[in-house]
N, C-alpha and C positions, 0 to 999 in steps of 0.2 A: 308254159307248155302243159297241156292237160295230162292226166295220168295215163291215158291210153297211148298218146304219142311218146311220152317219156319211156313208158314200159317197152314199146315197140323199138325205140331207139336203142335202149340198153340190150334188148334181146339180139337186135341185128349186129351190134358191136361184138357181143359174145359169140355170135354165129361166125362172124368174120375171123375173130381170133382162133376159134376151133377149126376153121376151114370146112364148115358144113356144106354139103351139096346144096345148091340153090333150091332144088324141088323139095328137098327134106326141110330146108329152112322155112319155106312157105307152108309146108303141110304143118309144122309145129305151131305156126302162128295162127292158123284158122281154128276157131272153136269147133269142138265136136258137135255140139247141139246148142241151139238157142230156143227157149221155150217162152211163150207169151200167153197169158191166160187172162180172161175176164172173171173177176170175183164179185158177184152181186149178192148183197146180203140185206136183210131187213134191218134198219136202225131201230133203236129202242122206241122211237115215236111212231114206228110202223111204216115209214117212208122206205123205199128202195134206194140204195146207192151202189154204184159199181166202181171197182178199183182194178187197176191193171197190175198183175203179178207176173214176174218172169224169173227164169233160172237160166243162167249161162253155164254150160258144162264144157270146160275147155279141153281137157285131155285125160285119157284113162289108161295110157301105156304102162304106168307103173302100179295101177291099182285103182280102187273106186275113187270117183271124184269127191272132193271135200271143199266146204267153204260156207260162209255164213249167209243168213238171210237177214236183210235190213228193211225196216219200215221207215220211210222217210219221204216227205212231200216231193223232194227233188231228186228221186232216185234217177240217175242218168245211166242209160244203157252203155254208153261208152266207158264210163267210170267202171261199172260193174264188170264189163268185158275185161278191162285192165286188171281189176282185182282178181278175177277168175284165172286170168293168165299168171299173175304173180303167185297165186296159190300153187299152180303147177310147179313153178321153179322153187317156191319156199319149201314145199314138202320134199322136193328132190334134194335141196340143200340139207334139210334136217335128216334125210335119208330114212323117211317113213313111207310105207308103201301106199301112197295116195296120188291122185292127179288133182287138177284144180277145178273149182266151180264157185259161183257166187250167184246171189239172187236177191229178190226183194219185192216189195209191194209199194207203189206210189201212194202213200197215205200219210197223214200226220197222227201218230199214235196218241198224242196228247189230246186230240180232238175226239177220240173215240173212248167209249166206256169199256170196262173190262169185258162185259158181255158181248159188245160189238167187236172188240179185238179177238175174243175167242171164236165167234162166228166167222169173222174174216180168215182167221188162221185155218180153221177146219175146212172152209170152202176151198182155200188155196191148196191145202193138202189133198183134198178130193181131186182137184184139177191135175196135180202132178204125181199122185201116189205111184202110178205105174212107171214113172221115169226116175224115181229115186229108189233107194234101197240099200240094205246093209252091204252088198257087194257091187253096188252101182253108183250111188251118190249119197253122201252122208252130210246133210245140213248141220248147221251150228248157229248160235246167236251171233248177232252183229248189231250195228247201230239201230236203236229203237226196238230191239227184241231181247228176250232174256230167257232164263230157265223155265219159267212158266209157258212162254211160247213154244219151247222145245217139248214141254209135257203135253200140250195140246196136239202137236204134230205127231208125237209118238202115239197118243191115244187113237187119233183119227186114222193114222196109217195102219195100226194094229186092227182096226175093224175090217180092213180088207185083207191083211196078210198074216194075221195071228200075232201074238205078243212078240214085239221086235224091238227091244230096248236099244239095240246098236244102230238103229236107223238114224238117230241124231245123237250129237254130243252136246255137252254144256247143259245137261238135264239136272233137275233137282237130285240131291243126293238119294232121296227116298225112292226114286224111280230109276236108280242105276247110275246117277252121275258120279263122277270120280272125286275122291278127296284131293284137295290141292288144285282143283280147276280154276277156282275163282282167282287165286294169286298167280296162276301159271305164266301168264304173259309177262307180268311185272317181275316174277322171279327169273324168267328166262332172260329178260333185259339185264338184270343183275349178273347172272352167270356169263353172259356175253361180254358185259362191261369188264368183269374180272379177267376174262380171257385176254381181251385186247390190251388192257392196261398192264398185264403181266409181261406181254411182249416188250414193253418198254420199261421194264423194271419197276413198275409202279403198282399200287394197290388202291382200293377205294378209300381206305382210311386216310384221313387228312386232306383229300382232294375236295376242291369246291365244285359243287354241281348246281346247274340250273335246269328246272324241269317245266316244260310247257305242257299243260294239260294235267289236271289233278282229278281225273275220273278213275276208273278201275285200274288201268295200267299205271298211270302216273303216281296215283296214291300208293300202290303197293310197292312201286320201284323206289319211291321216296322213303317209305317205311324201312325197307330192307337195306337201302344204302345208309340211312341214319343209324340202323342197328349195327352196321359194319364200320362205323366211324367216319362215314363221308359227311361233308359239310354242305348241306343244301341252302345256298345263299339267296335264291329266288324261285318262286313257283307262280304259275297262273292257272286260271280255268276261265270259263265263260263269264264268271262274275267279277273278274278283275285279277290284278297281279300284286304280289307283295315281295319285299326283299329284307334281308338282314345280313349285313356283311360278316357277322360272326357265326352265322348259321341259324336257321329256323328250327324250333323245337317241333319236330314233326308229329310225335304222339299227341301233343297239345293242339296242333293245327287239325289233326284228324278228328279229335273230339269236338273241336269248335266247328268244324264243317258239318259234322253229323248233327249238331244242335241247330246250326244256322243256315245250313245248305248254301253257304257262301264263304268266300275268303275275306270279304270286305270287314274292315273294323277289327281284324284279329290283333290282339294287343301285343303279340310278340314279334311284329315286323311292321315295316313301313309300307304304305301303298306306293306303287309305282305305275308308270305308263305301260300297259301291256305290249305296246309296240316296241318298247326298249328291252323286253325280256330277252329276245334271242341274241341281242348284241351286248348283253350284260357281261361284266367281267367274271370269268369262271374257267375251270380246267376242262370240265366235261358238260356238254349241252345235250339234253335228252328231250327232243320233240316227241310228245305223246298225244298230239291232238290231230290237227288237220293236214292234208296234203299240201305241197307247194308253198309252205311257209318260209323256207329259206330259198331266196331267188336272187337274180342278178342285181336287184335293188339294194338288198341288205347283206349279201354274202361277204362283201369286202370289210364290213364293220364287225363281223362275228369274231369274237375274241377267244372262244374256246379253242383248245388244242385237239379235243376229241368230240365227235358228234356221234351219238348212239341213236339210230333211227328207230324209235319204238312206235312211231306212227307209220302208216303206209304212205310212201312217196312224199316225205316231208321236204326233200331237197331237189329242186329243179336241176336238169342237166347243165344248164348255164352256170348255176351256182356251184355245181360240182367242180367245174374247171377253175373257177376263181378260188375256191377253197383249197384245191389241190395245189395250186401255185403258191398259196400261203403256208402249205405243209400241214393243213388240218387233216387228221385221220378220221375218216368217216366209215362207221360200221353200218352196212346197208340193211334196210328193212327186211329184205327177204331172209336174213339171218337173225338180225337182233330181236325181231318180234315173233320169232317162230315158236316161243315157249307155249303159247296158247294152243296151236294146232298139234304140237307134240304131245301135250297132255290129253288133248282130244283123242289122239291115237291110242293113248293108254286107256282112256275110258272105253273106246271101241273094242279093244282087245279084252278088257275086263268083262264087257257085256257079252262078247262072244263065248268066252270061256265060262262065264257065270261064277266068276271067282274075283272078288274085289280085293284091292291092295290097300295097305296102310298108307297114310299120307307120307310118312318118312320114305317109303319105297318109291312113291310117285316123284317126290322131289330129288331123291338120289338118281333115279333113272333120267329125270330131266337134266340134271347137271352133267351126266354122262353124255347124253345126246348132244347138248349144247357145246360142250367142250370138244367132243369129237368132230362136230360140224365146223368149228373154228379151225381145228387142225387141217381138215380137208380144204377149207377155203384158202389157208395159208399155203398149202401145197400147190394149189392152182395158181396163186400169185407168183410163187417162185417158178413154176413151169412156164407160165406165159408172161412173166415180167410185167404184171398189171397190178392195179390198186385192189382194195378189198371189195369194192362194188363189182368189179369185173371178175375177181376171184369167185365170188359167190354166183354171179350169173353163169360164168362158164361151167362151174361145178354143177349147178342146177340143170342147165340147158344140155350139157354133155350127158348126164345121167338119163334124162328123158329121151334124148336123141338115141342113145345106145339101146334102151329098152324098145324104142319104136322100130328101130333097125332089126333087132333080134326077133321081134314078133312078126316081121315081114310086112313092112308098111306099104310096099307097092303091089302086094298081092291082091 
């Protein structure tokens, strides 16, 4: 099932649980605005090339829309629509005053020079500058983009609107980025994991973890879990997968990957088939990579007791049912990976105030928001007698529906 179909299915299930009016339900599902632009730039060799850029703005009932911009050759409008919708529910679950958006450009950033990427980013910003803004839509980095991309957007946007550091988040620290933003999603995953394990009288220390994906989120989660005494018995990334039944030395692995850009031939663990990683023996499985990796084909073989969804939509709805019947506890993506957007909110607040926080305050506030969100999800689970995924969806959808009604959605 693709991301949009799965997201819509979860939304409709939550809407039925909440007893939403059918017209309101339909209204909440339809995006606020879909933007498509042509971005034509000269390449370094003088030839002209054109790329399609777009931005899907899903909902603004609770505040400015928020979401990443991705540069990828197979940017799929359906997937981006689903991710924009997920951002609406995610920001509501975290209880930060945003709606959802997502966007991107259909290009391969590896095929473009730095100067070509800068020109492309600036042209894209010129095309959409009057449709984004501090109180309208606040982009952030996503797949294929980074802090430098945000710096170019900030600069180009400021040419039209004056100095506006709060127009994007995930910026370089020197341009108003927040301390703690780089580790935020991984740290949020760890706070979420601590919250759910505590419900079962357990803690990270001594538990066995498997982490799929060793990019920004997976590597930070691995480091922080290792620091807390968790035993990471297997990890994987695009270069391969490795395992060690007594636990991988994560600081050594991080140093090795920094030098070699690969997990292959790391001496502190054995190579394994990446396809076996998700069904490897462990207590907690943390998928941090692609969507749809846990599906009806492999769900029955999953041995983890807890799944923490650090990636977007890693578990198909069919797999959800199989895992539920096995008693596996799934912490859903719209809560588990909300640390990044929460610290993006802190960055936006700091930029608007012109007053920057210490990293300790950022991390302390993130912990408070993640813990409070878990308690709110748990309360919805008890009210509606549902699992954590529907607890999170009913929480998010209910908050957006209430804001929509209060604003007078039929007016």
